[in-house]
MARKE-264221 format. One record per residue (C-alpha): residue number from 1; x, y, z. Coordinates in Angstrom, 3 decimals, decimal comma, padded with zeros to 6 digits. Example, Ala and Ser with C-alpha at 12.3 -4.5 7.8 and 13.67 -1.06 7.14 Angstrom:
# MARKE-264221
NODE  seq         x         y         z
NODE    1   012,300  -004,500   007,800
NODE    2   013,670  -001,060   007,140
END
This chain:
# MARKE-264221
NODE  seq         x         y         z
NODE    1   066,162  -014,270   021,956
NODE    2   067,244  -018,025   020,591
NODE    3   068,812  -016,702   017,179
NODE    4   071,197  -013,980   019,245
NODE    5   072,212  -016,986   022,087
NODE    6   073,225  -019,387   018,841
NODE    7   075,482  -016,692   017,758
NODE    8   076,754  -015,752   020,948
NODE    9   077,583  -019,067   021,173
NODE   10   079,227  -019,714   017,827
NODE   11   081,401  -016,188   018,610
NODE   12   082,764  -017,303   022,001
NODE   13   083,715  -021,050   020,293
NODE   14   085,463  -019,309   017,714
NODE   15   087,175  -016,830   019,783
NODE   16   088,064  -019,956   021,902
NODE   17   089,522  -021,720   019,154
NODE   18   091,704  -018,566   018,436
NODE   19   093,024  -018,063   021,939
NODE   20   094,153  -022,220   022,018
NODE   21   095,986  -022,115   018,887
NODE   22   099,826  -022,505   019,994
NODE   23   102,107  -021,491   016,542
NODE   24   105,195  -023,643   016,591
NODE   25   108,708  -022,001   015,764
NODE   26   108,085  -023,219   012,248
NODE   27   105,039  -021,859   011,361
NODE   28   106,360  -019,875   008,491
NODE   29   106,960  -022,864   006,883
NODE   30   104,689  -023,508   003,722
NODE   31   103,690  -027,316   004,315
NODE   32   102,834  -027,118   007,847
NODE   33   101,028  -023,921   006,998
NODE   34   098,678  -025,367   004,544
NODE   35   098,205  -028,210   006,554
NODE   36   096,727  -026,490   009,699
NODE   37   094,724  -024,447   007,094
NODE   38   093,006  -027,331   005,584
NODE   39   092,070  -028,588   009,409
NODE   40   090,863  -025,464   010,580
NODE   41   088,534  -025,011   007,431
NODE   42   087,416  -028,283   007,852
NODE   43   086,960  -027,764   011,595
NODE   44   084,863  -024,305   010,941
NODE   45   082,760  -025,928   008,513
NODE   46   081,700  -028,643   010,567
NODE   47   081,155  -026,086   013,242
NODE   48   078,972  -023,458   011,221
NODE   49   077,118  -026,568   009,556
NODE   50   076,304  -027,583   013,398
NODE   51   075,170  -024,461   014,306
NODE   52   073,077  -024,108   011,286
NODE   53   071,259  -026,893   012,412
NODE   54   070,544  -025,691   015,504
NODE   55   069,394  -022,613   014,326
NODE   56   066,925  -024,380   011,810
NODE   57   065,919  -026,477   014,422
NODE   58   065,127  -023,511   016,879
NODE   59   063,670  -021,421   014,017
NODE   60   061,212  -024,752   013,153
NODE   61   060,105  -024,783   016,795
NODE   62   059,246  -021,308   017,081
NODE   63   057,208  -021,529   013,833
NODE   64   055,718  -024,367   014,993
NODE   65   054,394  -022,561   017,862
NODE   66   053,384  -019,485   016,413
NODE   67   051,464  -021,278   013,655
NODE   68   049,967  -023,181   016,579
NODE   69   048,511  -020,535   018,107
NODE   70   047,478  -018,889   015,005
NODE   71   045,273  -021,610   014,021
NODE   72   043,758  -021,735   017,478
NODE   73   042,835  -018,396   017,339
NODE   74   041,408  -018,819   014,051
NODE   75   039,456  -021,718   014,742
NODE   76   038,104  -020,021   017,723
NODE   77   037,251  -016,888   015,978
NODE   78   035,599  -019,214   013,185
NODE   79   033,715  -021,017   015,947
NODE   80   032,247  -018,125   017,301
NODE   81   031,362  -016,137   014,114
NODE   82   029,501  -019,460   013,388
NODE   83   027,755  -019,272   016,784
NODE   84   027,067  -015,890   016,058
NODE   85   025,801  -016,537   012,687
NODE   86   023,860  -019,336   013,647
NODE   87   022,157  -016,898   016,424
NODE   88   021,671  -014,190   013,682
NODE   89   019,868  -016,625   011,288
NODE   90   017,983  -017,975   014,161
NODE   91   016,841  -014,504   015,130
NODE   92   015,924  -013,905   011,683
NODE   93   013,919  -016,595   011,193
NODE   94   012,122  -015,849   014,219
NODE   95   011,509  -012,274   013,264
NODE   96   010,369  -013,579   009,699
NODE   97   007,821  -016,055   011,790
NODE   98   006,983  -013,235   013,744
NODE   99   006,645  -011,130   010,373
NODE  100   004,378  -014,217   008,866
NODE  101   002,554  -014,508   012,013
NODE  102   001,301  -010,697   012,015
NODE  103   000,653  -011,230   008,497
NODE  104  -001,532  -014,153   009,467
NODE  105  -003,250  -012,123   012,094
NODE  106  -003,899  -009,317   009,915
NODE  107  -002,947  -005,318   009,868
NODE  108  -000,837  -003,910   012,358
NODE  109  -001,670  -000,091   013,191
NODE  110   000,837   001,867   014,130
NODE  111   001,238   006,136   014,372
NODE  112   002,177   007,609   011,707
NODE  113   001,321   010,987   009,402
NODE  114   000,291   010,760   006,068
NODE  115   002,170   011,326   003,414
NODE  116   001,168   014,586   002,116
NODE  117   001,227   016,061   005,558
NODE  118   004,827   015,355   005,712
NODE  119   005,434   016,561   002,287
NODE  120   003,520   019,848   002,706
NODE  121   006,353   021,064   004,740
NODE  122   008,918   021,085   002,347
NODE  123   008,184   024,463   000,695
NODE  124   008,803   023,375  -002,965
NODE  125   006,067   020,535  -002,546
NODE  126   003,999   023,111  -000,850
NODE  127   004,291   025,666  -003,898
NODE  128   002,702   023,173  -006,094
NODE  129  -000,693   023,078  -004,204
NODE  130  -000,597   026,699  -003,750
NODE  131  -000,535   026,631  -007,728
NODE  132  -003,713   024,464  -007,833
NODE  133  -005,181   027,077  -005,795
NODE  134  -004,360   029,714  -007,902
NODE  135  -005,829   027,916  -010,856
NODE  136  -008,998   027,401  -008,687
NODE  137  -008,799   031,564  -008,432
NODE  138  -008,223   031,426  -011,935
NODE  139  -011,711   029,590  -012,833
NODE  140  -013,449   031,721  -010,626
NODE  141  -012,471   035,044  -012,316
NODE  142  -012,800   033,492  -015,899
NODE  143  -016,143   032,177  -014,941
NODE  144  -017,418   035,681  -013,671
NODE  145  -015,703   037,459  -016,817
NODE  146  -017,420   035,538  -019,239
NODE  147  -020,974   035,627  -017,289
NODE  148  -020,205   039,406  -017,155
NODE  149  -019,434   039,277  -020,662
NODE  150  -022,338   037,127  -021,881
NODE  151  -024,867   038,597  -019,340
NODE  152  -023,322   041,483  -017,962
NODE  153  -023,595   040,536  -014,107
NODE  154  -020,953   039,470  -011,666
NODE  155  -022,794   036,461  -009,863
NODE  156  -021,544   033,068  -009,652
NODE  157  -024,435   030,590  -010,526
NODE  158  -024,674   027,743  -008,679
NODE  159  -027,618   026,252  -009,979
NODE  160  -025,969   022,874  -010,739
NODE  161  -024,401   021,898  -007,150
NODE  162  -028,138   022,588  -005,474
NODE  163  -029,554   020,159  -008,224
NODE  164  -026,779   017,653  -007,846
NODE  165  -027,001   017,687  -003,823
NODE  166  -030,998   017,556  -003,735
NODE  167  -033,406   016,143  -001,540
NODE  168  -030,319   015,673   001,336
NODE  169  -033,444   015,380   003,930
NODE  170  -033,795   011,468   002,444
NODE  171  -030,363   011,079   001,969
NODE  172  -030,283   011,709   006,239
NODE  173  -033,043   009,539   007,220
NODE  174  -031,965   006,535   004,575
NODE  175  -028,106   006,783   006,038
NODE  176  -029,689   006,790   010,044
NODE  177  -031,836   003,776   009,067
NODE  178  -028,612   002,072   007,562
NODE  179  -026,080   003,426   010,268
NODE  180  -028,500   002,056   013,419
NODE  181  -028,767  -001,531   011,728
NODE  182  -024,955  -002,063   011,027
NODE  183  -024,274  -000,635   014,921
NODE  184  -027,146  -002,778   016,414
NODE  185  -027,670  -005,931   013,843
NODE  186  -024,574  -007,318   013,508
NODE  187  -023,192  -006,500   016,904
NODE  188  -026,003  -008,294   018,929
NODE  189  -026,784  -011,128   016,378
NODE  190  -023,293  -012,109   017,054
NODE  191  -023,327  -011,590   020,773
NODE  192  -026,096  -013,751   021,191
NODE  193  -024,584  -016,372   018,552
NODE  194  -021,476  -016,841   021,252
NODE  195  -024,026  -016,955   024,041
NODE  196  -025,228  -020,178   022,341
NODE  197  -022,374  -021,302   021,067
NODE  198  -020,934  -021,493   024,001
NODE  199  -023,777  -023,096   026,297
NODE  200  -025,127  -025,719   024,160
NODE  201  -023,945  -028,555   022,306
NODE  202  -025,682  -028,046   018,994
NODE  203  -022,633  -025,663   017,698
NODE  204  -023,445  -026,456   014,122
NODE  205  -027,099  -025,711   013,487
NODE  206  -026,657  -022,649   015,762
NODE  207  -023,760  -021,111   013,659
NODE  208  -025,963  -021,794   010,380
NODE  209  -029,199  -020,301   011,832
NODE  210  -026,960  -017,079   012,763
NODE  211  -025,208  -016,940   009,077
NODE  212  -028,680  -017,292   007,742
NODE  213  -030,119  -014,732   009,607
NODE  214  -027,242  -012,131   009,578
NODE  215  -027,327  -013,068   005,454
NODE  216  -031,097  -012,385   005,371
NODE  217  -030,481  -008,924   007,225
NODE  218  -027,390  -007,968   005,205
NODE  219  -029,328  -008,688   002,235
NODE  220  -032,646  -006,181   003,656
NODE  221  -031,197  -003,240   005,446
NODE  222  -027,997  -003,078   003,486
NODE  223  -028,448  -004,804   000,086
NODE  224  -032,090  -003,769  -001,206
NODE  225  -033,051  -000,511   000,978
NODE  226  -030,821   001,739  -000,632
NODE  227  -031,580   000,525  -004,235
NODE  228  -034,732   001,071  -002,943
NODE  229  -034,577   004,794  -001,807
NODE  230  -032,159   005,782  -004,872
NODE  231  -034,273   004,663  -007,472
NODE  232  -038,309   005,602  -005,926
NODE  233  -036,735   009,260  -004,836
NODE  234  -034,892   009,766  -008,009
NODE  235  -032,171   011,153  -006,166
NODE  236  -029,674   013,347  -007,823
NODE  237  -026,289   012,379  -008,948
NODE  238  -024,302   013,667  -005,954
NODE  239  -027,307   012,536  -003,433
NODE  240  -026,899   008,775  -005,168
NODE  241  -022,993   008,807  -004,518
NODE  242  -023,605   009,606  -000,696
NODE  243  -025,954   006,429  -000,030
NODE  244  -024,194   003,991  -002,549
NODE  245  -020,600   004,093  -001,170
NODE  246  -022,165   004,360   002,352
NODE  247  -023,911   000,937   001,661
NODE  248  -020,582  -000,146   000,100
NODE  249  -018,759   000,940   003,453
NODE  250  -021,506  -000,299   005,703
NODE  251  -021,146  -003,774   004,179
NODE  252  -017,576  -003,548   004,363
NODE  253  -017,194  -002,334   007,918
NODE  254  -020,058  -004,999   009,273
NODE  255  -018,392  -008,069   007,366
NODE  256  -014,820  -006,991   009,142
NODE  257  -016,349  -007,007   012,221
NODE  258  -018,275  -010,432   011,720
NODE  259  -015,291  -012,155   010,159
NODE  260  -012,671  -010,635   013,132
NODE  261  -015,603  -011,681   016,040
NODE  262  -015,934  -014,905   014,609
NODE  263  -012,498  -015,894   014,115
NODE  264  -011,675  -014,330   017,811
NODE  265  -014,093  -016,659   019,340
NODE  266  -013,073  -019,587   018,023
NODE  267  -009,264  -019,125   018,579
NODE  268  -010,090  -018,572   021,783
NODE  269  -012,293  -021,960   022,484
NODE  270  -009,053  -023,727   020,902
NODE  271  -007,031  -021,928   023,050
NODE  272  -007,948  -022,415   026,831
NODE  273  -005,803  -020,179   028,340
NODE  274  -007,349  -017,394   026,423
NODE  275  -010,420  -015,016   027,599
NODE  276  -013,327  -015,293   025,679
NODE  277  -014,079  -011,660   025,709
NODE  278  -016,961  -010,331   023,340
NODE  279  -016,193  -006,841   022,233
NODE  280  -017,871  -003,577   023,659
NODE  281  -020,362  -001,482   021,859
NODE  282  -018,045   001,474   022,123
NODE  283  -014,805  -000,153   020,488
NODE  284  -017,275  -001,288   017,643
NODE  285  -019,199   002,302   017,461
NODE  286  -015,830   003,979   017,569
NODE  287  -014,893   001,651   014,314
NODE  288  -017,764   002,736   012,397
NODE  289  -016,661   005,901   011,880
NODE  290  -012,685   005,844   012,174
NODE  291  -010,864   005,809   008,929
NODE  292  -010,352   002,129   008,244
NODE  293  -012,148  -000,645   007,408
NODE  294  -009,923  -003,684   009,380
NODE  295  -011,767  -003,726   012,712
NODE  296  -009,846  -003,742   015,753
NODE  297  -011,040  -003,338   019,537
NODE  298  -008,313  -000,641   020,292
NODE  299  -006,235   001,234   017,833
NODE  300  -003,253   003,529   018,398
NODE  301  -004,521   007,148   019,704
NODE  302  -003,260   010,513   019,567
NODE  303  -003,271   012,409   023,131
NODE  304  -005,169   015,476   021,616
NODE  305  -006,940   016,882   018,490
NODE  306  -006,166   019,610   016,297
NODE  307  -009,350   021,287   015,441
NODE  308  -007,260   023,821   013,361
NODE  309  -006,157   020,999   011,313
NODE  310  -009,728   019,479   011,364
NODE  311  -011,076   022,913   010,030
NODE  312  -008,484   023,246   007,625
NODE  313  -008,908   019,946   005,713
NODE  314  -012,904   020,819   005,728
NODE  315  -012,325   023,901   004,016
NODE  316  -010,377   022,162   001,169
NODE  317  -012,775   019,919   000,671
NODE  318  -015,118   022,790   000,181
NODE  319  -012,563   023,975  -001,713
NODE  320  -012,422   020,632  -003,815
NODE  321  -015,973   020,941  -004,841
NODE  322  -015,876   024,301  -005,979
NODE  323  -013,220   023,405  -008,312
NODE  324  -015,040   019,788  -009,486
NODE  325  -017,492   022,458  -009,961
NODE  326  -015,623   024,782  -012,258
NODE  327  -014,023   021,854  -014,319
NODE  328  -017,730   020,849  -015,276
NODE  329  -018,565   024,365  -015,778
NODE  330  -015,887   025,633  -017,932
NODE  331  -014,274   022,671  -019,713
NODE  332  -016,803   019,838  -019,869
NODE  333  -020,297   021,136  -020,453
NODE  334  -019,626   023,443  -022,889
NODE  335  -017,996   020,964  -025,240
NODE  336  -020,434   018,221  -025,192
NODE  337  -023,304   020,475  -025,262
NODE  338  -021,662   021,681  -028,441
NODE  339  -022,025   017,774  -029,673
NODE  340  -025,889   017,950  -029,521
NODE  341  -025,641   019,298  -033,003
NODE  342  -022,968   017,031  -034,570
NODE  343  -023,865   013,483  -035,629
NODE  344  -021,848   011,262  -033,636
NODE  345  -018,504   009,904  -035,550
NODE  346  -015,212   008,120  -034,679
NODE  347  -013,526   012,022  -035,502
NODE  348  -015,606   013,548  -032,666
NODE  349  -015,383   010,938  -030,331
NODE  350  -011,531   010,784  -030,587
NODE  351  -011,557   014,718  -030,493
NODE  352  -013,457   014,328  -027,299
NODE  353  -011,705   011,816  -025,347
NODE  354  -008,035   013,858  -025,731
NODE  355  -010,113   016,976  -024,997
NODE  356  -011,545   015,191  -021,510
NODE  357  -008,036   014,281  -020,387
NODE  358  -006,996   017,103  -018,578
NODE  359  -010,300   017,732  -016,782
NODE  360  -010,329   013,527  -015,972
NODE  361  -006,867   013,412  -014,713
NODE  362  -008,240   016,624  -012,717
NODE  363  -010,998   014,996  -011,720
NODE  364  -008,689   011,845  -010,209
NODE  365  -006,546   014,264  -008,479
NODE  366  -009,343   016,246  -006,857
NODE  367  -011,233   012,704  -005,754
NODE  368  -007,799   011,590  -004,183
NODE  369  -006,908   015,039  -002,426
NODE  370  -010,304   015,508  -001,349
NODE  371  -011,338   012,302  -000,131
NODE  372  -008,521   010,126   000,518
NODE  373  -006,511   012,841   002,376
NODE  374  -008,953   015,584   003,864
NODE  375  -011,451   014,037   004,583
NODE  376  -009,962   010,813   006,161
NODE  377  -007,414   012,863   008,045
NODE  378  -010,220   015,447   009,117
NODE  379  -011,928   012,242   011,103
NODE  380  -009,010   010,543   012,012
NODE  381  -008,144   013,751   013,704
NODE  382  -011,591   014,105   015,346
NODE  383  -011,131   010,319   016,590
NODE  384  -007,564   010,626   017,425
NODE  385  -006,835   007,636   014,990
NODE  386  -003,185   008,121   014,614
NODE  387  -002,818   005,778   011,929
NODE  388  -002,745   007,948   008,966
NODE  389  -001,424   005,895   006,383
NODE  390  -004,473   006,134   003,869
NODE  391  -002,463   005,817   000,651
NODE  392   001,161   005,794  -000,405
NODE  393   003,596   007,288  -003,040
NODE  394   001,584   006,219  -006,291
NODE  395   002,539   008,970  -008,226
NODE  396   006,139   007,500  -008,158
NODE  397   005,276   004,015  -009,111
NODE  398   006,335   002,410  -012,425
NODE  399   004,027  -000,493  -012,540
NODE  400   000,459  -000,394  -012,221
NODE  401   000,446  -003,453  -009,868
NODE  402   002,131  -000,963  -007,421
NODE  403  -000,163   001,684  -008,252
NODE  404  -002,959  -000,461  -007,006
NODE  405  -001,723  -001,402  -004,172
NODE  406  -000,497   002,211  -002,869
NODE  407  -003,822   004,434  -004,389
NODE  408  -005,892   003,656  -001,567
NODE  409  -004,354   001,483   000,894
NODE  410  -007,419   001,566   003,170
NODE  411  -009,615  -000,110   000,355
NODE  412  -006,840  -002,602  -000,596
NODE  413  -006,040  -003,603   002,772
NODE  414  -009,708  -005,410   002,972
NODE  415  -009,473  -006,551  -000,382
NODE  416  -005,918  -008,310   000,588
NODE  417  -007,100  -009,730   003,909
NODE  418  -010,242  -010,789   003,566
NODE  419  -010,903  -011,395  -000,392
NODE  420  -007,344  -012,233  -001,290
NODE  421  -005,798  -014,483   001,836
NODE  422  -008,876  -015,987   002,474
NODE  423  -009,159  -017,119  -001,115
NODE  424  -005,721  -018,452  -001,066
NODE  425  -006,660  -019,993   003,189
NODE  426  -009,463  -021,813   001,263
NODE  427  -007,975  -023,233  -002,245
NODE  428  -004,380  -022,635  -001,868
NODE  429  -001,631  -020,854  -002,473
NODE  430  -001,210  -022,564  -005,845
NODE  431  -003,887  -020,317  -006,999
NODE  432  -002,454  -017,125  -006,347
NODE  433  -003,012  -015,790  -010,134
NODE  434  -006,809  -016,697  -009,674
NODE  435  -007,253  -015,079  -006,528
NODE  436  -005,463  -011,817  -008,037
NODE  437  -008,287  -012,578  -010,932
NODE  438  -011,092  -012,477  -008,335
NODE  439  -010,019  -009,547  -006,477
NODE  440  -010,021  -007,427  -009,541
NODE  441  -013,262  -009,075  -010,516
NODE  442  -015,044  -007,902  -006,816
NODE  443  -013,497  -004,452  -007,329
NODE  444  -014,528  -004,007  -010,940
NODE  445  -018,268  -004,974  -010,002
NODE  446  -018,275  -002,685  -007,253
NODE  447  -017,008   000,388  -009,022
NODE  448  -019,174  -000,252  -012,130
NODE  449  -022,090  -000,830  -009,173
NODE  450  -021,272   002,409  -007,877
NODE  451  -021,152   004,444  -011,060
NODE  452  -024,388   002,642  -012,801
NODE  453  -026,726   004,169  -009,544
NODE  454  -024,937   006,881  -009,063
NODE  455  -025,649   008,297  -012,601
NODE  456  -028,673   006,052  -013,498
NODE  457  -027,997   004,407  -016,274
NODE  458  -025,574   001,091  -017,311
NODE  459  -022,611   002,428  -019,188
NODE  460  -019,745  -000,557  -018,640
NODE  461  -016,967   001,599  -018,917
NODE  462  -015,346   001,501  -015,205
NODE  463  -015,853  -002,466  -015,607
NODE  464  -013,715  -002,836  -018,729
NODE  465  -011,456  -000,714  -017,263
NODE  466  -011,157  -002,794  -014,347
NODE  467  -011,652  -006,091  -015,277
NODE  468  -009,886  -006,314  -018,536
NODE  469  -007,345  -003,318  -019,015
NODE  470  -006,572  -003,349  -015,449
NODE  471  -005,819  -006,888  -015,597
NODE  472  -003,703  -006,767  -018,368
NODE  473  -001,904  -003,915  -017,047
NODE  474  -001,248  -005,266  -013,665
NODE  475   000,368  -008,360  -015,143
NODE  476   002,293  -006,589  -017,960
NODE  477   003,763  -003,486  -016,057
NODE  478   004,321  -005,409  -013,041
NODE  479   006,854  -004,771  -010,341
NODE  480   009,856  -005,800  -012,298
NODE  481   009,388  -002,204  -013,827
NODE  482   012,126  -000,122  -012,146
NODE  483   012,820   002,318  -015,247
NODE  484   011,666   006,091  -014,543
NODE  485   010,019   005,409  -018,397
NODE  486   007,502   003,293  -017,149
NODE  487   006,645   005,953  -014,670
NODE  488   005,886   008,341  -017,722
NODE  489   004,235   005,480  -019,190
NODE  490   001,694   004,924  -016,254
NODE  491   000,876   008,850  -015,959
NODE  492   000,178   008,636  -020,005
NODE  493  -002,094   005,417  -019,621
NODE  494  -003,664   007,431  -016,672
NODE  495  -004,408   010,607  -018,690
NODE  496  -005,931   008,287  -021,367
NODE  497  -008,478   006,388  -019,018
NODE  498  -009,547   009,185  -017,348
NODE  499  -010,420   010,996  -020,811
NODE  500  -012,098   007,901  -021,835
NODE  501  -014,279   008,011  -018,591
NODE  502  -015,004   011,349  -018,951
NODE  503  -015,738   011,517  -022,484
NODE  504  -018,102   008,086  -022,510
NODE  505  -020,046   009,103  -019,458
NODE  506  -020,650   012,615  -020,546
NODE  507  -021,803   011,314  -024,190
NODE  508  -024,138   008,949  -022,315
NODE  509  -025,540   011,946  -019,947
NODE  510  -026,239   014,102  -022,852
NODE  511  -028,019   010,670  -024,766
NODE  512  -030,144   010,104  -022,089
NODE  513  -031,374   013,567  -021,717
NODE  514  -031,638   014,167  -025,280
NODE  515  -033,318   010,605  -026,577
NODE  516  -034,882   009,593  -023,294
NODE  517  -035,963   005,353  -022,833
NODE  518  -039,488   004,872  -024,453
NODE  519  -039,647   001,588  -022,563
NODE  520  -038,249  -000,741  -019,676
NODE  521  -037,235  -003,755  -021,326
NODE  522  -034,096  -005,297  -020,198
NODE  523  -032,228  -004,609  -023,543
NODE  524  -033,422  -000,838  -023,596
NODE  525  -032,547  -000,821  -020,039
NODE  526  -028,592  -002,272  -020,604
NODE  527  -027,680  -000,593  -023,947
NODE  528  -026,369   002,845  -023,754
NODE  529  -028,284   005,253  -025,362
NODE  530  -025,168   007,100  -027,126
NODE  531  -025,034   004,258  -029,684
NODE  532  -028,522   004,897  -030,962
NODE  533  -028,885   008,956  -030,388
NODE  534  -027,777   011,359  -033,307
NODE  535  -027,624   014,175  -030,784
NODE  536  -029,652   015,853  -033,252
NODE  537  -032,600   017,029  -031,131
END
């Protein structure tokens, strides 16, 4: 607008100058004409310079206003963005504090499905399951065919089953004793401690006395008693592998309950606004059967029970047991029975290890599927327990560190919150590597104890795989390995490790049968018989 106005003024002034000119009669004379032309040019130049100056001033003023407005808007938007970033950072910091607080408080249970249940909804993954079922049928048909050719009969012989699960009556009454103590012992001892702790001033002596009573009860009923039953009654392998894992489960369950209750009581005492409420026996009973090792008074629950789902899971557990039976009968026992006629050499050991990789890996997959998926999901469904994350996608792991975290989430949570975090709380966060090593040591000891008591002989294969090789692989094949090549390396190591376990334990089992112990000395009990037995009996 200002520029157009200025231009119109220039035109008007120019037309005015032209209209006021009054030519004289002598205009045609060249001298006077040159004089008048030079004066007009000078005046016109001055006028144009003046208009130019005015236009420049007006443009400067308008540009200044525009720049001021732009800068003002920019400052306002910048301040708003800074404020929003500050709010977002504060919110993120609050969320981080909440996450850290939740980590300090322990595991948070949420309603979710098991990963295999989600994957089985995909037809391609379901086909892989069908392939394993077809392989089971193939094992049954081949066994029937071999029995018919060798013995002329079409009857499946399950003598190995009846032997392995013998003396189930002893297993049942021993389990009932451990269960009754785990239900009533820690609960009422802690309840009495809470009442005395809040009533009397001598809190430290009461706590020490309660700790000694609990420790003595735990060692007697959940420590010594199962070992006595297994050794005194000479239970067969499968019956032993019911008693010993249940012993470990009850110890872990009772420890979680004791720790959570003690922490809750002390927290309620320090915060007077909280109500010191002792857990109900019903919530503790539910916890003893639900598939988790972390105690909470309440868990997320499903609205109803899918009984067809429960029956299907128990059927798959039975099918997995038959699968394991045919793997032992068709792939393991014939091979290691032939070893009895051969001397023990390095060549036979290497061949036996590589022959055992396939049955060993099948056993690992069966153990995972039968227990971590079918068994835990069946009990979770019957109890309407909604959090079904008993494992993660361990098969996609590119590092052994991730494999250890995702293979068995139930046990990993217990080790993480009650072993790893408590160790850091006691000794400080600088000793993370030492805390990791302590967790591996506990896990290696428990696995070796289970195998030693289950098979009836000491052969520290599992301990070496966990405490030595497992630790090395945990730090070498760590979470920084992201390439798919490392997934191949992990599976190769699993195949070899399972082959070593199956081979060495089968050789030791045959050695114990062919070359039984002649004494009860310490070194004879801890020295593997396969090292000295020549398999020529």
